[in-house]
C-alpha positions, 0 to 999 in steps of 0.5 A, spaced: 448 060 610 444 065 616 437 063 616 435 069 620 437 073 626 433 074 633 434 081 636 432 081 644 430 088 645 428 089 652 434 085 655 438 092 657 432 096 659 429 090 663 436 089 667 436 096 669 429 096 672 431 090 676 437 093 679 434 099 681 428 095 684 433 091 688 437 097 691 435 099 698 434 106 699 441 107 702 444 104 696 440 107 691 444 113 689 450 109 688 446 104 684 444 110 679 451 112 679 453 105 677 448 105 671 450 111 668 457 110 668 456 103 665 451 106 660 456 112 658 462 107 657 457 102 653 455 108 648 462 111 647 465 104 646 459 103 641 461 110 637 468 108 637 467 101 634 462 105 629 467 110 627 473 105 626 470 099 624 463 099 621 464 106 617 471 104 614 468 097 612 462 101 609 457 097 614 451 101 615 445 097 616 444 089 617 443 085 610 436 086 608 436 079 605 437 076 612 430 075 616 430 079 622 425 078 628 425 082 634 423 079 641 422 082 648 426 076 651 430 071 648 427 065 652 419 067 651 414 063 647 415 068 641 422 066 641 422 059 642 416 059 637 421 062 632 427 058 633 423 051 633 420 054 626 427 055 623 429 048 625 437 050 626 443 046 625 447 051 629 444 057 634 449 063 635 448 067 641 451 074 643 449 079 648 442 076 650 440 075 657 441 068 660 437 063 656 432 058 659 434 050 658 429 050 653 432 054 648 439 050 649 436 044 646 433 047 639 439 047 635 440 040 632 448 040 633 451 046 636 449 052 640 455 057 641 456 063 645 461 069 643 464 071 649 469 077 649 473 074 655 478 069 656 474 063 660 475 060 665 479 066 668 474 072 666 466 070 666 460 075 665 460 081 661 466 086 660 471 081 661 476 085 657 475 091 662 477 087 668 483 084 664 485 091 663 484 093 670 488 087 673 493 089 668 493 082 665 494 083 658 496 076 656 489 074 657 485 079 653 481 076 647 475 072 645 472 065 647 467 061 643 463 057 648 458 051 647 452 054 651 450 051 657 445 054 663 451 057 667 454 064 665 460 063 661 461 056 664 460 051 657 465 047 654 470 051 650 470 051 642 476 055 640 479 061 643 483 067 641 488 072 644 489 079 642 496 083 641 496 089 645 500 095 644 502 101 648 498 105 644 492 101 645 486 104 649 480 101 652 476 103 646 481 100 641 482 094 645 474 093 644 474 094 637 480 089 636 476 084 640 470 085 636 474 084 630 477 077 633 470 075 635 468 075 628 474 071 625 473 066 631 465 065 630 467 064 622 472 059 624 467 055 629 462 055 623 467 052 618 469 047 623 462 045 625 461 044 618 466 039 618 464 036 624 471 037 628 469 043 632 472 042 639 469 041 646 474 042 651 471 042 659 473 049 663 477 048 669 474 051 675 477 057 678 474 060 685 475 067 682 473 068 675 466 071 675 466 079 675 460 083 676 458 089 671 464 095 673 461 101 676 463 108 678 468 106 683 471 101 678 472 106 673 475 111 678 480 106 681 482 105 674 483 112 673 487 113 679 492 107 678 495 111 673 496 106 668 500 109 663 500 103 658 493 103 657 489 109 657 482 110 658 480 114 652 483 115 646 
């Protein structure tokens, strides 16, 4: 049973402002171009999933019977207070800012993260893009991770890989990975109920953390003339 959801509203906006403020005047135009590129890619991915996954399954809005809270930051006092009042057995995290250690200790049993990439090889956001860009099609999928203070460095609960076809696009792969994420987190919840959820330590790899892709990364993707995986459907 889901007791409640907590939505972090300011995460993306805050990240964008921080990146703009941290950029030097020399790199300011490049930073703006990168931010516009990843925003466009994210919006197109969102629309594709809405059209090909949500609408066909008649998913129009969040279930009204589940209480929903909105916070500016998933580690602020408001969020901590809400979480503590719920006294949860299990906390599931997806797409938030990096959580402070205080948040990670609230759940009585597990705090799990849904990561759309295969760790330890691909950490951080947009892992599927980097795997496709590197033509590493055998390492595209989702990992359910026991959350720790690092970025996608926690112990592995379960993982799943996608079957990629020649007709797949960046967006269809994103849709497939979203579906896989849902299946895996349901599986993880059932395993947690039975008390047999795995906890396998990740291997340490030198090159496993990837930055958010920017304009030049997408440009190189186009230029590589990858005929098996096209950018747009």
